[in-house]
N, C-alpha and C positions, 0 to 999 in steps of 0.2 A: 757416416757422413763424409764425402769429397767431392771440395767443391772445388774449381779452375778457373782461372784466369787466361786470355792467352789475347797478351797484347801485340796492338800493328806493330812500333816501335823499337826498337830495342832501347832495355831499359827501364823502359816503361812502363813493364811489368816488378822491377825490385822497384821501384820510388812506391804504388803504387801498393801495393804487400807491408812497403815499410808504413805510408802513410794507416795505412787497415791497422796497422800493430799498434800504433802510437795509439792512435785515434778512440783504440779497442783498452786499453792499457790509462789512457788519461782518465777513460771513464770504471773504472777498478776492476774489467776482467779478468778474469788469469788466464793469461792470454803464453804459451812457450810452443820454444821454434826458432829462425833464424829468418837476418831478412836480410838481404845483400846490397852494401853498397860502395859502386864504384867510385872510387876518384880517380880524376880525370890529371893525367899528368903532363912531359911532354909529350907535344903536337902528335909527335911521329913514334908514341910509343902506348902503347891497350892501356885504359886505364891500371891499376889496383880494382884488385878484389877481395873486400872483405866480409864475413859476416857477424850482424851484428844478432849477439842469442837475445830472446826476449824472457823474460819479461826484463836480465841483471841486462841487458846495454853494452858486459862486457863485446869485446869485437877480434876474429882470428881471422889473419890474408888467407888466404885460399887462393892466392895466385900470386907462382913464381917467371920471374923475369929471367924469359932465357938468353935476352939481348936481343939487338935491332935485326938481323936478320934472321931469325929464329920463325918458324914457320906453323909449326908443333903446337899442342891443349898448352898453356900457361896453368891448369888447373894442377895446386899442389896438390895431394892425393892427403896428403897426410895432414893438411889442417883438415880438406874439409873429417876426416875421418875426427880429426879431435872434434872435432865442432856435434856431431853427432852425437858421440861419446858424449857432448853434456849436455844436445836435448834428448839423452835420453834421460839421464840422470834426473832431469829437471822432469820430465818423462812421469818417473815413478815416484816422486819423491810430491810434487806439488801441483797433481791432482790438476790439471789447466780444464780448463774450459772449447780450447780450442784448440788448435797445435799449426801452427804457419809455419811456411818451408817452401825456401825465396823460390824453387823449380823442381822440376822434373824432369830433371836430365838426359845425354849419357849415362852418365856414372848408374844413376835410378834403373834406365832400361836394361842395363847390363848386371841386376839384381847387387849395388851395392847405392853405396852412399846414404841416402835417409828412406830407401825405400822397406828396412826393415824396420821403422817407424812409422811408415804411415800405414800398416798392414796393423804393427802391434798397438798403436791409439786407436783404431775400427775395432779394435777387441774392447779396447777394453771405453767405449764408447766415445770416444775424445775426437771429435770434427774435423776432421785435418783442408788449409787451404791452403793451396798453393796455384804456382805459374808453370804454364807450356808455352813454350814457342813452335812455330808449326814446321818447325826442323825436327823436333822430339812427337807429335802428335802422333804420329802410330805407333811410338812403343809407347804413348801414352796412355794412349787406346785400349793397348793388346793387355798393360797392364790391370787394367779398369776393369775390363770385362762388363761395361755396358752401365758399371755403379755408378759414374762421375756423372756430379753436373756440371757444366758451362757454364761459368757467370759474366754480366757483358763487363768489361774489363773502365767501370766505373767507382769513384770511393765510393759516392752512394748506394750504387747496384751491390757491391759488395757488403757495403755493410749490414743491411740490408741482410740479406745470405744470410751474416754470422750471426746476423742479433735470432732470426728464425732455427738456426741451430738450434745453437744455446740457446733456444726459450724464451731468449728476451723479451 
């Protein structure tokens, strides 16, 4: 099972998945994956992007400071790949009931990032929950090939979906 949310405002999907992950962990559910935590800094600079590993809570920085005039992608691919490796190790050893991945983005569309783990989790019977922006929706739909279920971007709806696909 593959579920996704598309939140209308920037950062809303990150906050929603972080809240859902925290709630499920508090319920004692074995959850693996990552949620994105954005930290605002100087108003003239983009936020810092970190991934919080579930269930450990450890963080990995996935943004790089390219300077004030930079216009390129701020994603630090090495940070992302480190997070992917750690989530895969958790998936292999912990038998989670759910895999939460902060987003299906450009790297996943291009076949990198967390894309291989989505397939691996689903082959293991572990439901996957992610967020997809409007900009990446067509690439996600091409990947999902009709098997993904869109969930309304509310904590209650997402938790209901999670409980249903985990059989709780």
